[in-house]
N, C-alpha and C positions, 0 to 999 in steps of 0.2 A: 557861204555861211557854214561853219563847222558845228557839229553837235557834240556834246559831251556824252559819251556812252561807255558802258562797261558791261561785260558779261557778269551777271550777278549770281545766278544759281544754275546748277546742273542737277537735273532730277536723276536719282539713282534708285531704280526699283529694287525693293528689299522684301524679304519674306516676312519679317517681323520687326517692328520698331525697336523694341528693347534689345533684341540680340544684335541688331545693327548698331545701336548706340553703344553697347558694351564693346564692340570691336572698334568702332571709329573713335570713341572717346577714351576708353580705358586702354586699348592696345596701341592704336596709332597715335594717340595723344592729341586728337582734334579737340577744339572747344565746342561745347554745346551752346549754340547761339540762341535757339528758340525751340520750345516744345510746347505747342499750344493745341489743345483739343479742338477738333472741328466736329460739331454735333452730327454732321451728315455721315451716315454709314460708319460711325466709329473711327473716323480718320483723325490724324494729327498732322500738324504743320511742324516738321522736325528739320531743323537746319543745323549743320555742323560746319566748322571751318578749321583748316589747318593752322590758322593764325595769319597775321599780316594782311596785305592787300590781295585782292584777287577774288575769283569766283568761290562760292561756297557750295556745299552739297545739300540738296533737299532730299531727305530720305523718304521715299514714297512707297508705302506699303502696297504690294500687288493686290488689286481688287477684282481680278478675274483670272480664270485659268490661263488665258493667253498671256497676261502680264506675269503670272507666276512662272510660266514656262520660260520667260525671258530673264528671270533673276539669275545673275551670274554670267549672262551671255548677251549683254546689251550691245556689244561691239563684235559679235560673231567670232570670238576667240582672239581678236586683236587687242593690243594694249588700248585701254579705254580712257584712262585718266593719267595725268602727269603731275606728280608731286615734286615740286622744286625744293631743294635744300641747300644750305651753305656748307654741308659736310656729309656727303653720301656714305662714306665709310663709317662714320659715327652712327648715323641713322640705320644703316644696314645691320650693324652689330646690335644696336638697341632693339630694333624690331625683331631681328632673328631670335634674340634672347626671350622675347615675349611670345614666341611661337609663330610669327608671321612666316608663311611659306614663300621663299624666294625661288623663282623658276629660272633666274639668270643672275649669276654673281656680278658684282660691280666690274664694269669694263669701260675703258676709254673709248669714246665715240667722238665724231667731229663736233657734236654740239655739247659734249660734257661727259662726266663720269656717270654711268647709268647702271642701275640694277633693276630687275623686274620682279615684282611680287604679286601674289594673288590675294585678294581680299577674302573675307569669310565665305563669300558665295562663288568665288572663282574668277571674278572680274580681274583682268590684268592691269597693273599700274606700273608706270615707269617712275622710279625714284631717281631724280636727276640733280646733279650738282653741275650747273651750267658753266661752260667755258666763258671767259671774259668777252669773247667776241660773239656769243650767242645773244642775238637781239630779241629773242622771243620771250624774254623775261625781264623783270626789273624788281628790285627790292624797294 
């Protein structure tokens, strides 16, 4: 018996909800899916999506010093998140014009055309235009 499952949300620890929303929605062009106040400790349930199918980001405000110390370094300096696109060069140009810091220019790799950028906190992202034979994605 097979189950229907999907990765729904990835929690991204942020310093502040509004500054994170400004970056992910206004700069990266993600959609705001939900922003609901949670009365416990002044938290919010904030979900953004790059659009299309796939996992979304839960922007989770750091609520302790330990969490705050991890903002921007959730993957220990490795690429943490992977944003798939149908046109890497277009998005590289568009995001660069909006001030996004790219740490690696687009280059051809076995799995596709890839550029690496840092989000507002320093988390590294791959911007990937997958090759046709890359089976880790689907539109």
